[in-house]
Backbone as a chain_set.jsonl record, in Angstrom:
{"seq": "MKIIKYPSEEALNSAISADEPLLVLISFDGNTAIMSHIDEAVEHHILLMKTGYKDTDIDKFFRIVLDKSGADWTFVCPPDYKNIPFKDKRIEAFYKDGFSVISEFLHSIGYLVGINIPKRYSRHMNVLKNDNY", "coords": {"N": [[7.964, -1.228, -15.708], [9.118, -0.338, -12.198], [11.502, -2.3, -10.46], [11.629, -2.875, -6.688], [14.543, -4.47, -5.288], [14.844, -5.978, -1.812], [16.912, -7.227, 0.541], [19.092, -6.615, -1.397], [20.112, -7.275, -4.902], [21.175, -9.218, -5.771], [20.583, -11.007, -2.833], [18.317, -11.243, -3.327], [17.649, -12.599, -5.8], [18.911, -15.174, -4.756], [17.03, -16.23, -3.128], [14.92, -16.114, -5.277], [16.444, -18.258, -6.236], [16.557, -20.408, -4.854], [13.577, -21.038, -4.169], [12.471, -19.823, -2.341], [9.987, -18.143, -0.061], [8.705, -15.535, -1.019], [8.082, -12.118, -0.226], [6.096, -9.728, -1.7], [5.408, -6.401, -2.94], [3.051, -4.585, -4.565], [2.594, -1.46, -6.546], [-0.812, -0.071, -6.79], [-0.869, 1.482, -9.402], [0.539, -0.26, -10.824], [3.142, 0.562, -11.456], [5.399, 0.234, -9.381], [7.123, -2.134, -7.559], [7.755, -4.231, -4.556], [10.142, -6.431, -3.656], [10.92, -9.039, -1.359], [12.99, -11.769, 0.101], [11.197, -13.338, 2.739], [12.503, -14.059, 5.047], [13.854, -11.739, 6.002], [12.034, -9.712, 5.483], [9.762, -10.059, 7.249], [7.035, -9.073, 7.578], [4.605, -7.388, 5.495], [4.348, -4.484, 5.869], [6.563, -4.308, 7.362], [8.709, -4.182, 5.226], [8.006, -2.718, 3.676], [8.74, -0.128, 5.104], [11.39, -0.871, 5.667], [12.406, 0.102, 3.051], [11.971, 2.368, 2.984], [9.806, 3.63, 2.154], [6.519, 4.754, 4.038], [4.988, 2.87, 6.723], [2.127, 3.35, 6.992], [1.769, 3.411, 4.348], [0.712, 1.111, 3.409], [-1.803, 0.724, 2.4], [-1.718, 1.444, -0.145], [-0.781, -0.573, -1.889], [-1.085, -3.838, -3.73], [-0.966, -6.639, -1.874], [1.297, -9.794, -1.3], [2.631, -13.108, -0.914], [4.387, -15.106, -2.357], [6.041, -17.965, -3.759], [7.175, -20.961, -6.316], [5.15, -22.239, -6.246], [2.574, -20.496, -5.872], [0.695, -17.533, -5.835], [-0.505, -16.168, -2.808], [-2.549, -14.24, -2.02], [-2.966, -11.388, -0.118], [-5.444, -9.915, 0.569], [-6.971, -7.09, 1.478], [-8.904, -4.906, 0.885], [-8.813, -1.407, 0.948], [-10.554, 0.752, 2.537], [-11.191, 3.396, 1.462], [-10.42, 2.659, -1.022], [-9.976, 3.692, -4.833], [-11.784, 5.812, -3.902], [-14.64, 4.564, -4.154], [-17.64, 4.409, -3.227], [-19.941, 2.838, -2.601], [-19.664, -0.365, -1.036], [-19.691, -3.029, -1.784], [-19.22, -2.326, -4.895], [-16.383, -1.247, -5.04], [-15.01, -3.441, -3.391], [-15.639, -5.479, -5.938], [-14.179, -3.523, -7.958], [-11.654, -3.589, -6.74], [-10.875, -6.39, -6.502], [-10.503, -7.044, -9.451], [-8.999, -5.059, -10.708], [-6.682, -6.137, -9.108], [-6.137, -8.976, -9.704], [-5.488, -8.089, -12.556], [-2.892, -6.933, -11.9], [-1.574, -7.504, -10.218], [-1.249, -10.207, -11.958], [0.234, -9.577, -14.291], [2.596, -8.433, -13.303], [3.82, -10.967, -12.211], [4.054, -12.549, -14.52], [5.747, -10.801, -15.371], [8.104, -11.361, -14.303], [8.612, -13.879, -14.357], [7.091, -15.788, -13.692], [4.815, -18.009, -13.444], [2.178, -18.649, -12.451], [-0.598, -19.735, -10.171], [-3.088, -17.338, -8.452], [-3.921, -17.107, -5.478], [-6.579, -16.919, -3.229], [-6.599, -16.66, -0.054], [-8.339, -18.439, 2.181], [-9.009, -17.121, 4.696], [-9.465, -14.569, 4.119], [-11.871, -14.693, 2.46], [-14.453, -13.316, 3.811], [-14.171, -11.005, 2.462], [-14.807, -11.789, 0.096], [-17.625, -12.452, -0.14], [-19.344, -10.638, 0.038], [-18.797, -10.189, -2.676], [-20.494, -12.346, -3.66], [-22.66, -12.341, -2.408], [-24.073, -10.481, -3.97], [-24.358, -11.508, -6.488], [-22.101, -11.545, -8.068]], "CA": [[8.155, -1.29, -13.911], [10.23, -0.065, -11.187], [11.08, -3.387, -8.71], [13.344, -2.617, -5.838], [14.851, -6.042, -4.782], [15.829, -5.947, -1.042], [18.47, -5.94, 0.889], [19.751, -6.297, -2.64], [19.139, -8.24, -5.704], [21.997, -10.938, -5.21], [20.129, -11.533, -2.146], [16.833, -11.839, -3.58], [18.213, -13.818, -6.69], [19.395, -16.026, -4.506], [16.084, -16.623, -2.844], [14.199, -17.085, -6.27], [16.99, -19.783, -6.983], [15.903, -21.569, -4.07], [12.304, -21.314, -4.231], [12.225, -19.57, -0.881], [9.143, -17.687, 0.205], [9.265, -14.246, -1.054], [7.226, -10.64, 0.126], [6.125, -8.63, -2.577], [4.29, -5.113, -2.926], [2.936, -4.031, -6.049], [1.591, -0.435, -6.269], [-2.232, -0.016, -7.234], [-0.844, 1.384, -10.576], [1.348, -0.793, -11.261], [4.462, 0.964, -11.444], [6.456, -0.102, -8.918], [7.038, -3.398, -6.842], [8.787, -4.633, -4.025], [10.236, -8.004, -3.66], [12.337, -9.328, -0.665], [12.892, -12.983, 0.946], [10.0, -13.488, 3.603], [12.9, -14.338, 5.92], [14.294, -10.586, 5.516], [11.087, -8.323, 6.626], [9.057, -10.807, 8.332], [5.715, -8.687, 6.871], [4.618, -6.299, 4.373], [4.452, -2.957, 6.308], [8.226, -4.071, 8.094], [9.111, -4.347, 4.376], [8.001, -0.693, 3.247], [9.722, 0.77, 6.234], [12.619, -0.992, 5.285], [12.644, 0.393, 1.837], [12.187, 3.78, 2.622], [7.904, 4.002, 2.525], [5.936, 4.604, 5.622], [4.236, 1.586, 7.24], [0.908, 3.769, 6.673], [1.315, 3.375, 2.638], [0.47, -0.362, 3.015], [-3.104, 0.579, 1.617], [-1.683, 1.177, -1.565], [-0.383, -1.849, -2.53], [-1.602, -5.099, -3.411], [0.306, -7.64, -1.12], [1.15, -11.227, -2.12], [3.567, -13.535, -0.672], [5.434, -15.887, -3.356], [6.897, -18.979, -4.004], [7.216, -21.346, -7.339], [3.696, -22.946, -6.083], [2.07, -19.99, -6.316], [0.792, -16.524, -5.347], [-1.561, -15.995, -2.208], [-2.818, -12.431, -2.084], [-3.49, -10.626, 1.295], [-7.262, -9.814, -0.272], [-7.77, -6.689, 2.201], [-9.354, -3.985, -0.111], [-8.818, -0.649, 1.556], [-12.117, 1.512, 2.486], [-11.516, 4.605, 0.138], [-10.107, 2.011, -2.766], [-10.321, 4.576, -5.918], [-12.721, 6.749, -3.805], [-15.637, 4.24, -4.513], [-18.462, 4.86, -1.661], [-20.336, 1.371, -2.04], [-18.592, -1.451, -0.189], [-19.303, -4.034, -2.906], [-18.547, -2.361, -6.204], [-14.97, -0.697, -4.14], [-14.55, -4.784, -3.363], [-15.455, -5.514, -7.412], [-12.879, -3.035, -8.761], [-10.428, -3.731, -6.198], [-10.137, -8.049, -7.32], [-10.289, -6.848, -10.788], [-7.598, -4.326, -10.67], [-5.698, -6.598, -8.284], [-5.717, -9.699, -10.543], [-4.588, -7.761, -13.501], [-1.465, -6.168, -11.669], [-0.392, -8.966, -9.733], [-0.986, -11.118, -13.11], [0.966, -8.57, -15.203], [3.774, -8.282, -12.156], [3.763, -12.258, -11.933], [4.498, -12.627, -16.047], [7.242, -9.849, -15.993], [9.068, -11.606, -13.449], [9.035, -15.241, -14.965], [5.975, -16.775, -12.408], [3.423, -18.235, -14.283], [1.612, -19.15, -11.258], [-1.87, -18.842, -9.911], [-3.165, -16.454, -7.338], [-4.728, -17.687, -4.587], [-7.113, -15.707, -1.998], [-6.861, -17.642, 0.881], [-9.987, -18.396, 2.743], [-9.148, -16.011, 6.123], [-9.394, -13.127, 3.417], [-12.872, -14.712, 2.138], [-15.555, -12.546, 4.002], [-14.476, -9.7, 1.524], [-15.496, -12.439, -1.549], [-18.498, -13.208, 0.658], [-19.734, -9.583, -0.421], [-19.482, -10.245, -4.007], [-20.855, -13.79, -3.85], [-23.827, -11.935, -1.778], [-24.217, -9.374, -5.159], [-24.668, -12.311, -7.922], [-21.302, -11.328, -8.976]], "C": [[8.982, -1.594, -13.176], [10.277, -1.69, -10.259], [12.548, -3.357, -7.981], [13.287, -4.264, -5.088], [15.58, -5.541, -3.421], [16.078, -7.151, -0.438], [19.181, -5.889, -0.389], [19.37, -7.378, -3.903], [20.046, -9.323, -5.8], [20.847, -11.812, -4.024], [18.719, -12.276, -2.408], [16.771, -12.868, -4.963], [18.087, -15.08, -6.037], [18.143, -16.573, -3.746], [15.564, -17.015, -3.76], [15.031, -18.162, -6.142], [16.37, -20.722, -6.262], [14.914, -21.917, -3.39], [11.95, -20.733, -2.894], [10.965, -18.747, -0.889], [9.163, -16.11, -0.099], [7.659, -13.266, -0.866], [7.144, -9.952, -1.023], [4.724, -7.69, -2.494], [3.923, -5.12, -4.17], [1.688, -2.882, -6.112], [0.376, -0.782, -7.381], [-1.828, -0.216, -9.001], [0.126, 0.768, -11.16], [2.628, -0.701, -11.507], [5.745, 0.239, -10.858], [6.253, -1.755, -7.749], [8.115, -3.608, -6.277], [9.327, -5.837, -3.657], [11.511, -8.198, -2.3], [12.129, -11.106, 0.073], [11.962, -12.547, 2.108], [10.985, -13.051, 4.944], [13.331, -12.781, 6.386], [13.458, -9.6, 5.638], [10.467, -8.721, 7.222], [7.513, -10.77, 7.56], [5.832, -7.595, 6.171], [4.602, -5.037, 4.872], [5.781, -3.523, 7.076], [8.652, -3.67, 6.333], [9.448, -2.934, 3.604], [8.597, -0.089, 4.043], [11.261, 0.527, 5.982], [13.568, -0.124, 3.863], [12.262, 1.792, 1.682], [10.777, 4.576, 2.86], [7.546, 4.326, 3.978], [4.808, 3.494, 5.627], [2.584, 2.045, 6.436], [0.691, 3.802, 4.97], [1.024, 1.732, 2.483], [-0.748, -0.609, 2.064], [-3.217, 1.171, 0.443], [-0.867, 0.597, -2.637], [-0.763, -2.669, -2.11], [-0.273, -5.934, -2.891], [-0.053, -9.537, -1.458], [2.53, -11.944, -1.054], [3.723, -14.96, -1.884], [5.919, -16.754, -3.417], [6.7, -19.633, -5.677], [5.921, -21.846, -7.654], [2.327, -22.124, -6.348], [2.27, -18.32, -5.266], [-0.059, -16.836, -4.431], [-1.376, -14.406, -1.58], [-3.507, -12.046, -0.728], [-4.637, -10.043, 1.058], [-7.44, -8.457, 1.063], [-8.081, -4.986, 1.246], [-9.607, -2.721, 0.924], [-10.097, 0.258, 1.388], [-12.225, 2.856, 1.401], [-10.33, 4.18, -1.185], [-10.763, 3.008, -4.068], [-11.922, 5.531, -5.537], [-14.36, 6.16, -4.263], [-16.347, 4.183, -3.307], [-19.074, 3.363, -1.699], [-18.733, 0.219, -1.827], [-18.214, -2.741, -1.782], [-18.949, -3.7, -4.15], [-16.897, -1.433, -5.944], [-14.143, -2.347, -4.439], [-14.512, -5.314, -4.984], [-14.362, -5.117, -7.951], [-11.333, -3.576, -8.198], [-9.985, -5.525, -6.484], [-9.94, -7.404, -9.021], [-9.02, -6.124, -11.548], [-6.426, -5.35, -9.978], [-5.599, -7.808, -9.342], [-5.214, -9.484, -12.059], [-3.374, -7.087, -13.208], [-0.747, -7.154, -11.365], [0.092, -9.933, -11.095], [0.472, -10.627, -13.934], [2.906, -8.676, -14.383], [4.688, -9.962, -12.382], [4.844, -12.54, -13.503], [5.991, -12.053, -16.361], [8.006, -10.543, -15.305], [9.179, -13.453, -13.489], [8.394, -16.133, -14.294], [5.041, -16.882, -13.033], [2.888, -19.008, -13.232], [0.024, -18.922, -10.908], [-1.941, -18.445, -8.605], [-4.07, -16.802, -6.749], [-4.88, -16.838, -3.43], [-7.493, -16.71, -0.679], [-7.915, -17.529, 2.266], [-9.921, -17.531, 4.354], [-9.476, -14.779, 5.486], [-10.912, -13.304, 2.926], [-14.205, -14.197, 2.537], [-15.369, -10.992, 3.129], [-15.071, -10.524, -0.082], [-16.927, -12.509, -1.131], [-19.769, -11.51, 0.043], [-19.991, -9.821, -2.107], [-20.49, -11.137, -4.547], [-22.407, -13.407, -3.663], [-24.678, -10.801, -3.074], [-24.475, -10.225, -6.46], [-23.483, -11.736, -8.7], [-20.284, -12.556, -9.537]], "O": [[9.609, -2.653, -13.164], [9.348, -2.127, -9.58], [13.724, -3.583, -8.266], [12.378, -4.922, -4.583], [16.614, -4.877, -3.501], [15.489, -8.15, -0.852], [19.994, -4.968, -0.452], [18.441, -8.18, -3.813], [19.55, -10.443, -5.921], [20.381, -12.931, -4.242], [18.21, -13.312, -1.98], [15.936, -13.765, -5.085], [17.379, -15.984, -6.48], [18.272, -17.798, -3.735], [15.403, -18.235, -3.741], [14.429, -19.209, -5.905], [15.753, -21.678, -6.731], [14.894, -22.681, -2.424], [11.007, -21.283, -2.326], [10.712, -18.532, -2.075], [9.738, -15.437, 0.757], [6.529, -13.59, -1.232], [8.21, -9.503, -1.442], [3.567, -7.968, -2.181], [4.618, -5.782, -4.94], [0.484, -3.035, -5.904], [0.461, -1.451, -8.411], [-2.092, -1.167, -9.738], [0.628, 1.329, -12.134], [3.301, -1.699, -11.765], [6.732, -0.191, -11.455], [5.171, -2.189, -7.352], [9.224, -3.429, -6.783], [8.404, -6.42, -3.088], [12.628, -7.681, -2.267], [11.027, -11.456, 0.496], [11.987, -11.356, 2.418], [10.679, -12.156, 5.732], [12.977, -12.672, 7.56], [13.946, -8.502, 5.906], [10.198, -7.973, 8.161], [6.898, -11.733, 7.103], [6.838, -6.887, 6.122], [4.971, -4.263, 3.989], [6.098, -2.503, 7.687], [8.986, -2.485, 6.298], [10.447, -2.354, 3.179], [9.215, 0.826, 3.498], [12.15, 1.375, 6.048], [14.762, 0.139, 3.717], [12.202, 2.375, 0.6], [10.578, 5.64, 3.448], [8.303, 4.131, 4.929], [3.959, 3.298, 4.757], [2.002, 1.361, 5.594], [-0.357, 4.155, 4.429], [1.147, 1.21, 1.375], [-0.899, -1.539, 1.271], [-4.285, 1.46, -0.097], [-0.448, 0.993, -3.724], [-0.974, -2.889, -0.917], [0.899, -5.929, -3.268], [-1.062, -10.198, -1.704], [3.316, -11.168, -0.511], [2.755, -15.717, -1.962], [6.961, -16.455, -2.833], [6.076, -18.871, -6.417], [5.471, -21.958, -8.795], [1.296, -22.608, -6.814], [3.158, -17.95, -4.497], [-0.711, -17.826, -4.764], [-0.51, -13.761, -0.99], [-4.61, -12.5, -0.423], [-4.655, -9.221, 1.974], [-8.251, -8.894, 1.878], [-7.208, -4.121, 1.165], [-10.518, -2.872, 1.738], [-10.607, 0.473, 0.289], [-13.202, 3.161, 0.717], [-9.682, 4.898, -1.947], [-11.983, 3.036, -4.227], [-12.818, 5.85, -6.319], [-15.219, 6.957, -4.64], [-15.709, 3.907, -2.291], [-18.69, 2.631, -0.787], [-17.567, 0.112, -2.207], [-17.221, -3.095, -2.419], [-18.343, -4.577, -4.767], [-16.387, -1.008, -6.981], [-13.205, -2.582, -5.201], [-13.385, -5.592, -5.394], [-13.542, -5.909, -8.415], [-10.309, -3.855, -8.821], [-8.803, -5.823, -6.652], [-8.825, -7.554, -9.521], [-8.347, -6.45, -12.526], [-5.276, -5.261, -10.406], [-4.664, -7.521, -10.09], [-4.672, -10.373, -12.715], [-2.737, -6.63, -14.157], [0.272, -7.629, -11.866], [1.235, -10.321, -11.335], [1.503, -11.283, -14.08], [3.994, -8.919, -14.906], [5.886, -10.07, -12.643], [6.067, -12.683, -13.509], [6.919, -12.437, -17.074], [9.12, -10.364, -15.798], [9.804, -14.108, -12.655], [8.884, -17.256, -14.17], [4.317, -15.914, -13.27], [3.253, -20.183, -13.196], [-0.543, -17.937, -11.382], [-1.224, -18.884, -7.706], [-5.162, -16.884, -7.312], [-4.019, -16.236, -2.787], [-8.536, -17.335, -0.493], [-8.074, -16.616, 3.076], [-10.952, -17.44, 5.02], [-9.789, -13.849, 6.229], [-11.501, -12.225, 2.874], [-15.154, -14.492, 1.81], [-16.194, -10.079, 3.141], [-15.585, -9.971, -1.054], [-17.599, -12.684, -2.147], [-20.947, -11.685, -0.27], [-21.071, -9.68, -2.682], [-21.191, -10.923, -5.536], [-23.294, -13.866, -4.383], [-25.847, -10.45, -2.91], [-24.801, -9.614, -7.478], [-23.673, -11.423, -9.875], [-19.487, -12.329, -10.447]]}, "num_chains": 1, "name": "protein.A"}
């Protein structure tokens, strides 16, 4: 996995050492991750632009905010995720893929923390609950 550390490896390592919150984007295929101290980029789409991507590429990445207490997943399933036409199946695939890719990334950087989906994103989870998943 290619990991882009913004604005530099030294700055990111310093933030990690101080257990500062990090913004992280992980490509859906798990091949690329972008990391930054939250104060350097403030939001995920801004981090994308600062690292040479278009802000519209946001729907190609899993988004988390990370520190040593856990990873909060901004759970927003794109309407065209894997070209799955049925919303319930699309969200189910996004959920399964996200937990797999995010877990692998966290393990690779030495963060053995839980993945939390904040309550404000629970409307997507309600689709799965209503279908008995």
